[in-house]
N, C-alpha and C positions, 0 to 999 in steps of 0.2 A: 713504379708502372712500369709493365713490361714496353720492353723496346717492340718497335712495331716493326721490326725489320729483323727480329732473333731466328737464326737458321736459315738465313736466306745468302745467298751469295751475287758481289755486285762487281763489277769487271767497269774500270776508268780508265778511259786516255788523256792523254797530256793531262798525266796526275800528277807532276814536278811540280806546277807553281800554279797558282791564281786561282781559276774555277775548279780545275781538276782537283787539286790539293784540298779545296776546301770541300767540295764535295766528298771526297776520301772521309774526311774529320766525320763531316756530318752523317752518312751515309752509317761508318762503324759504329758511331757513337748512337744510332739506330738498331743497333745487333748483327749488322751484315757483317760477313768476311769479303773485304776487300782487294781485289788484284788493283795494282796501282800498274800503270802502265806508261813509258814515256823513253825518252834517250838517255836520258840526264839520270844516270842509276845511285851516284849519289846522293842527289836530293831524293831519291825515290827511298833510299834507304833511312834517311832522317825522317821522312812521314813516317815510315812504317815502325820507325823506333818509336815517334809519340805516339801512334795509334796503340801501339804494342801498351806500353807505359798506361795507358788509359785502359787498359781491361780489352782492348779490342784484337781483331785476327786482321793483318795485312802480308799479302805475296808480293814482293818486288818482280817484276818484268821488264828488262830494259828490251826495249824492238823500238823498232823504226815501224810505224805502220805503213807507211808508205810503202815496203816492200810486201807483197803480197802474203810471201808464205812467214814472213815475222808476225803479220795481223793474224794467222791462221793458226800459230804456234802459241800467239798470246790466248787465244780463247782455249784449244786444244789444254794449255797447262794450267789453267783457271779448273776446270773442269775436272783435271786428273787429281788437282791439290783437293778442292775442295766436294768434288762429286756431284755438281751441278752448277747452273748459270740463271739466277733470278732477273737480274737486271743489268744492262747495259748503259753506258754514261758513252756516247761518241763526243768527247770533247775537246781532243785535241785540233788545231787549227791555228793557221796565221792567217793575217791582214798586212798585205802591201800595198800599201795606196801609192798614188800619183798619175800624173797625166799618161793618157795611154799610148800618145805619141812619140815619146822618147821612154817608154818603159823596159827597162831590160827585159827581154824573155822569160829569161830564168825564173824572175817574181813568179809571172802568172803560172807557169809549169809548176813553181812552189807549190802555189795556193789548189791548185787543180790534184796534183798530187796527195797531199795534206787533207784538204779541205772537202774534196769528194772521192778519189777513191781510196785513201786512208779509212774514210767514214765506210763505203762500200763494202770492202775487206772484211772490215771488225764486222758489219751488221749480217754478211753474208755467211759468215763463218758462226755468228753466233745465233742464230736465228732456229736453226734445228733444237740446239739447248733449250729456248727460252720456249720453245712448242712442247717439249719434252716435260719442262720443269712445270709448266702450265697447268699440264693435264694429269700430274701425279704430286703437285706439292700442297698443303695444306690451304695455303691462301688460296690457290685456282687461279692465278693468273701472274703473269711476268710484264716487265717493264723494257722497252728500247728508247732512251731517248739522246737526241740527237742536237747539239749547241749549235744554233743557226746566227741570226742574229735580226737587230732590225734591217741591215743590209739586205736581210731576206724577204723584204716588204719593200721597200722603198731605194732606189735608185740613187747616187748621187756620182756629181763630178768628179773625177780620180779614183773611181771606185770602181771602175767597168766590171773589172775579173773577177775583185772579190764580190760587186753583187752578183755576178754569174753563179760563183761558186756558193753561193746563201740562197738564192733563188734555188739552186737545183737541191741544194737540202733540204729546204723545204715542197719542193714539189715529190722528190722520193719517198718524203717521210709522210705525207699525208697519203700518196698511192698504198705505198707499205701500209699504212693502218687501214686500209679500208681489205689489203689482203689476208690480215691477220687476225683481225676484231674478232671472227668467229671462232679462233683458236689460244683465243684469252691471252695473245697477248696486244699488251698498251702500247701504242707507238705515240710520240709525242715531240714537238720541236720547241726547245726552249730561245726565245730571241731578245738577249740581252741589247739595252743602247750601249751607252758607254762606260765602262767598266775600270776599275785603279788595276789593270793586271799587266803584265809584262808585251800585251800586244802590238802597243807605239812604240816599244824599243827595236823591234824590227824594222821599222821603217825608215829609208836613207834620211840623212839628217834635215837636208831642207824641205822634204816632205812632212817628218814629223811636226817642225817648228810650224808650218802652214794649216796641218790639216787638225792639230792641239788648239788653236785659236781659238777657234767656236766653242770648244769647251772649257777655256779659261776661267770663266767665272761660273760654272754648271759645281756642285758638289756631287763627284762622281759616285755610278754603285761602287760598293763592295764586292769582292768573291763570293762571299757569305752569303750575299744577297740571293746571287743566284743561285747556290746551293740550298738555302731554303727553299726557293721554290721547285727545286727539284725533290729536295724531299716532300714535299705537300704532295707532287704530283706520285713517287712511288708509295706514300703510303696510305694511298686512297683505299677504302674498300673494295673490292672486286668489280662489283657493280657501277663506279664510277670511274671513266675514263677521260683526264684531263688531257686535251689533242694539242693545245697550243697556248704559250705562254709568251706575252711581249712585257718586256720589263724596261722602263726607262728611267732616268734620274726625271726627281718632279718636275725639273728645269730645263731639261732638254725639248727643244721643240721638233727637230727634224727625227 
């Protein structure tokens, strides 16, 4: 069976673990050459070794996408190495929950920097390349996918600024979709519920304990579940655009 993404190039941010790592492996298995972007170079190199050992292509790019120049350079290096860009997965993000009244402002700034600014920097740099590839490639379509959250649809106490960033991602995604649909660039938001990743490890101890109580009896999603949803979106025929996917664990109510 022919790989559905053979000859294409995908850039994935936050690729050193979790959803980003699983997505890189999944898209590479479909034939895409993947540029894997994150700050932890050792983790990226390990991932690249796994992908190449399975017959895929992987380019390690150590970068902090909250720095505009580094985000732009990640896109530029991908295109210089592989000659094109067909798929962008804006996955890098952080979830720092807790009451707003006594929250460290640094946590708010960090979420805005990664969840919003980093996503914008990568998207801005990538769009011209996505438009170009859509116009000249055999597939005649390219994809930009932003990883949002159920928190981009529904607010929760203790998540005010996280909600702000993810609602913002949802708004940006749909507005951008309308702008570039006529240029054969598909733009989608993927909104996971509770996933077994490193996100919760970034929480302060007292916040983590409280926040995780509501999920103690729930079978969480795996990163691979989200990677397979992304794979579905980017492997649709040109005339099919999946604009939004909300994925919760079966037992998650909120």
